[in-house]
C-alpha positions as CSV (number, residue, x, y, z in Angstrom):
1,X,26.0,1.7,3.5
2,X,27.2,-1.6,2.2
3,X,25.8,-3.7,-0.6
4,X,24.2,-2.7,-3.9
5,X,20.9,-0.9,-4.3
6,X,19.2,-4.1,-5.3
7,X,20.4,-5.8,-2.1
8,X,18.9,-2.9,0.0
9,X,15.7,-2.3,-1.9
10,X,12.8,-4.3,-3.2
11,X,10.2,-2.9,-5.6
12,X,6.8,-4.6,-5.7
13,X,4.1,-3.3,-8.1
14,X,0.6,-3.2,-6.8
15,X,-0.8,-3.5,-10.2
16,X,0.8,-4.5,-13.5
17,X,-1.4,-2.1,-15.4
18,X,-1.7,1.2,-13.5
19,X,-4.1,2.6,-16.1
20,X,-6.7,0.1,-15.1
21,X,-9.4,1.4,-12.7
22,X,-9.4,0.1,-9.1
23,X,-13.0,-0.9,-9.4
24,X,-13.9,-4.0,-7.3
25,X,-10.4,-4.6,-6.1
26,X,-9.9,-4.6,-2.3
27,X,-6.1,-4.7,-2.0
28,X,-2.9,-4.1,-4.1
29,X,-1.2,-6.5,-4.5
30,X,-4.0,-9.1,-4.3
31,X,-4.2,-11.7,-1.6
32,X,-1.6,-14.4,-2.0
33,X,0.9,-11.7,-3.2
34,X,1.1,-9.4,-0.2
35,X,4.6,-8.0,0.1
36,X,7.0,-9.6,2.7
37,X,8.9,-6.7,4.3
38,X,10.8,-8.7,6.9
39,X,14.4,-8.0,6.7
40,X,13.9,-4.3,5.9
41,X,14.0,-1.3,8.2
42,X,11.6,0.9,6.4
43,X,8.9,0.5,3.8
44,X,7.8,3.3,1.5
45,X,4.5,2.9,-0.3
46,X,3.8,5.2,-3.3
47,X,0.4,5.4,-4.9
48,X,0.0,7.5,-8.1
49,X,-3.6,8.6,-8.5
50,X,-5.1,9.0,-12.0
51,X,-8.2,10.9,-12.7
52,X,-10.8,10.4,-10.0
53,X,-14.4,9.9,-10.9
54,X,-16.6,12.8,-9.6
55,X,-19.0,10.4,-7.8
56,X,-16.3,8.4,-6.0
57,X,-14.4,8.9,-2.7
58,X,-11.7,6.3,-2.9
59,X,-9.7,5.4,0.3
60,X,-6.2,4.0,0.4
61,X,-4.8,2.4,3.6
62,X,-1.7,0.4,4.1
63,X,-2.5,-2.8,6.1
64,X,-0.5,-5.7,7.4
65,X,-1.0,-9.5,7.7
66,X,0.7,-12.5,9.2
67,X,0.7,-14.3,5.8
68,X,0.9,-13.4,2.1
69,X,-2.7,-14.4,1.8
70,X,-4.0,-13.7,5.3
71,X,-6.5,-11.3,6.7
72,X,-5.4,-7.7,6.4
73,X,-5.2,-5.9,9.8
74,X,-5.1,-2.1,10.5
75,X,-1.7,-0.7,11.3
76,X,-2.8,2.7,12.6
77,X,-6.5,3.5,12.5
78,X,-6.4,7.2,11.9
79,X,-2.9,7.9,10.8
80,X,-2.4,5.9,7.6
81,X,-5.8,6.1,5.9
82,X,-6.1,8.5,3.0
83,X,-9.5,9.5,1.6
84,X,-9.1,11.0,-1.8
85,X,-10.5,14.4,-2.6
86,X,-12.0,14.2,-6.1
87,X,-11.7,18.0,-6.6
88,X,-8.0,18.2,-5.8
89,X,-6.2,14.8,-5.9
90,X,-6.3,14.0,-9.7
91,X,-2.7,13.0,-10.7
92,X,-1.3,13.3,-7.2
93,X,1.0,11.0,-5.3
94,X,0.1,9.5,-1.9
95,X,3.2,8.3,0.0
96,X,3.6,6.4,3.3
97,X,6.8,5.6,5.2
98,X,6.5,2.8,7.7
99,X,9.1,1.6,10.2
100,X,8.9,-2.2,9.9
101,X,9.9,-2.9,13.6
102,X,6.7,-1.0,14.6
103,X,4.4,-3.3,12.8
104,X,2.4,-5.8,15.0
105,X,4.4,-8.9,15.8
106,X,4.5,-11.4,13.0
107,X,2.6,-9.1,10.7
108,X,5.3,-8.3,8.1
109,X,3.2,-8.8,4.9
110,X,1.8,-5.5,3.5
111,X,-0.8,-4.5,1.0
112,X,-2.6,-1.3,0.2
113,X,-6.3,-1.7,1.0
114,X,-8.7,0.2,-1.2
115,X,-12.3,1.3,-0.7
116,X,-14.9,3.8,-1.7
């Protein structure tokens, strides 16, 4: 492989303060800051879960858009969505690897959508 690691890799934080609860936020990073992955072969998304509240069932799902502030679209309906298990997922990591060329045409901006 040619080039330095910084030429081959881009790290984008979803949240500047990971200890802050996800309450009320629908995507990381927020609209207007979706990550442009054009020019990369693969994207790896890592989400580190903290302590999950017993009454919550958070969901995490990578989604794509045609603009850094556009509407987030589903990449793969059943494959990428992760529903957290409050009895087993405290402190776990959830990891996705996505081949950029398989994203919908002109949808090379990514965010991690949240719910639940």
